[in-house]
C-alpha positions as CSV (number, residue, x, y, z in Angstrom):
1,V,-0.2,0.1,0.7
2,W,0.9,3.4,-0.5
3,S,0.1,7.0,1.2
4,A,1.0,9.6,-1.3
5,G,0.6,13.3,-1.9
6,T,2.3,16.7,-1.1
7,P,3.4,17.6,2.5
8,G,1.0,18.0,4.9
9,V,-2.4,16.3,3.5
10,G,-2.2,13.4,6.2
11,K,0.3,10.2,4.6
12,T,2.0,9.9,8.6
13,T,-0.9,9.7,10.4
14,L,-3.5,7.6,7.8
15,G,-0.5,5.1,7.7
16,K,0.4,5.2,10.9
17,E,-3.7,4.1,11.7
18,L,-3.7,2.0,8.8
19,A,-0.3,0.1,9.7
20,S,-1.7,-0.1,13.6
21,R,-5.1,-1.5,12.8
22,A,-4.8,-3.4,10.4
23,G,-1.3,-5.6,11.3
24,L,1.4,-3.6,8.8
25,S,4.7,-2.4,9.0
26,Y,5.3,1.0,8.3
27,V,7.5,2.4,6.3
28,N,8.2,6.9,6.6
29,V,10.9,7.6,2.9
30,G,12.4,11.6,4.6
31,D,12.2,8.6,8.4
32,L,14.2,5.7,6.5
33,A,16.4,8.8,4.5
34,K,17.4,10.5,7.8
35,E,18.7,7.2,10.2
36,G,20.6,5.8,6.5
37,E,21.5,9.4,5.6
38,L,20.2,8.1,2.0
39,Y,21.3,11.6,0.1
40,E,23.2,12.9,-2.4
41,G,23.5,16.8,-1.7
42,F,21.2,19.4,0.0
43,D,18.6,21.8,-2.2
44,E,20.2,25.1,-0.9
45,E,16.2,26.5,-2.7
46,Y,14.7,24.4,-0.8
47,D,16.2,23.9,2.5
48,C,16.1,20.3,2.4
49,P,18.6,17.2,1.5
50,I,18.2,15.8,-1.7
51,L,17.1,11.9,-2.1
52,D,19.1,9.5,-3.2
53,E,16.1,7.3,-5.2
54,D,18.4,4.2,-6.0
55,R,19.8,3.9,-2.2
56,V,16.2,4.2,-1.0
57,V,14.4,1.3,-3.3
58,D,18.1,-0.4,-1.7
59,E,17.4,-0.2,1.5
60,L,13.8,-1.2,0.3
61,E,14.5,-4.3,-1.4
62,A,13.9,-7.1,1.2
63,R,11.3,-5.2,3.6
64,M,9.3,-4.6,0.1
65,S,9.6,-8.1,-0.9
66,E,7.7,-9.7,2.4
67,G,4.8,-7.6,1.5
68,G,2.9,-6.0,3.5
69,V,4.1,-2.7,3.7
70,I,2.3,0.7,4.0
71,V,4.8,3.8,2.3
72,D,4.7,7.3,2.6
73,Y,6.5,9.2,1.1
74,H,4.9,12.1,-1.0
75,G,6.5,11.1,-4.7
76,C,6.3,7.9,-5.5
77,D,8.2,7.7,-9.6
78,F,10.9,5.8,-8.6
79,F,9.2,3.6,-7.4
80,P,9.3,-0.2,-9.0
81,E,5.8,-0.8,-10.0
82,R,6.1,-4.4,-8.1
83,W,5.8,-3.5,-5.2
84,F,2.2,-1.7,-4.7
85,H,-1.0,-3.5,-5.2
86,I,-3.1,-0.4,-4.2
87,V,-2.0,3.9,-4.1
88,F,-4.0,6.5,-2.0
89,V,-3.3,10.6,-3.6
90,L,-4.5,11.6,-0.1
91,R,-5.8,15.6,-1.2
92,T,-6.2,18.8,0.8
93,E,-8.6,21.8,0.4
94,N,-5.8,24.8,-0.1
95,S,-6.2,26.9,2.6
96,C,-6.3,23.7,5.0
97,L,-2.9,23.5,3.3
98,Y,-1.5,26.5,4.1
99,D,-1.9,26.8,7.4
100,R,-1.0,23.1,7.9
101,L,2.1,23.6,5.8
102,E,2.4,27.4,8.3
103,S,2.4,25.8,11.1
104,R,5.4,23.4,9.9
105,G,7.7,26.4,9.3
106,Y,7.0,26.4,5.1
107,T,7.5,29.9,4.2
108,G,7.5,31.6,0.0
109,K,8.4,29.6,-2.4
110,K,8.5,26.2,-1.0
111,L,5.2,26.7,0.6
112,Q,4.1,28.0,-2.7
113,D,5.3,25.4,-4.6
114,N,3.7,22.9,-2.6
115,I,0.7,24.7,-3.1
116,Q,1.2,24.6,-6.1
117,C,1.8,21.6,-6.6
118,E,-1.9,20.4,-4.4
119,I,-3.7,22.8,-7.2
120,F,-2.6,21.3,-10.4
121,Q,-2.7,18.1,-8.7
122,T,1.0,17.1,-9.6
123,L,1.7,13.5,-7.1
124,Y,-1.9,12.6,-8.9
125,E,-0.7,12.6,-12.9
126,E,2.3,11.1,-10.8
127,A,0.6,8.2,-10.1
128,M,-1.0,8.1,-13.1
129,L,1.4,8.0,-14.9
130,S,4.2,5.4,-12.7
131,Y,0.9,2.4,-12.4
132,K,-1.9,0.7,-13.7
133,K,-4.9,3.2,-13.0
134,E,-7.3,1.6,-11.9
135,I,-4.8,0.9,-8.7
136,V,-4.5,5.2,-8.0
137,H,-7.3,5.7,-6.0
138,Q,-8.0,9.8,-4.1
139,L,-9.4,10.5,-0.8
140,P,-10.2,13.6,0.6
141,S,-8.1,14.7,3.8
142,N,-9.0,18.0,4.7
143,T,-10.8,17.3,8.3
144,P,-11.2,14.3,11.1
145,E,-14.2,12.5,9.3
146,D,-12.3,12.1,6.6
147,L,-9.4,10.3,8.3
148,E,-12.2,7.9,9.6
149,R,-14.0,7.3,7.0
150,N,-10.2,6.2,4.7
151,L,-9.3,4.3,6.8
152,D,-12.9,2.5,7.3
153,Q,-12.6,2.3,3.4
154,I,-8.7,1.3,3.3
155,M,-9.6,-1.6,6.2
156,Q,-12.2,-3.0,3.1
157,W,-10.3,-3.4,0.9
158,I,-7.3,-5.1,3.2
159,E,-9.1,-7.5,4.0
160,Q,-10.9,-8.3,0.2
161,W,-7.2,-8.7,-1.0
162,M,-6.2,-10.9,1.5
163,K,-10.1,-12.5,1.1
164,D,-8.3,-12.9,-3.0
165,N,-5.0,-13.5,-2.8
166,N,-4.8,-16.2,0.0
């Protein structure tokens, strides 16, 4: 299962809760990269490290081949297609997202570009181009009610998948 979306849409909250409810393992790619220093430089403009995508894939390969993993990361075009049976792209209204990102300390170009990314559905488009269209799903992520509904919906999908594949 892969949870995608612009920073601030609720991927981590959803991913951790889902892993707990479904008994799956959870991987936050940002944390994984930080722990293993899986970087290939630093982006001065965005004030953040640049992910070494090949090293991230190498690091995750064994875990992903075992299955039962929820991966949390905003982008997806470098992950092998075979890793995921379903992809969820979370979407948040701009005003709500703006407040969430601002409270995380995002400012200037970094803040504006992430809002633009959401407006233009950049990550949804990327997911649609990277995976079979039928496994990519958009979910609203604005309120606690959305979170509960999303968790219920994904749990139903997981249970059905287990029935169909065991």
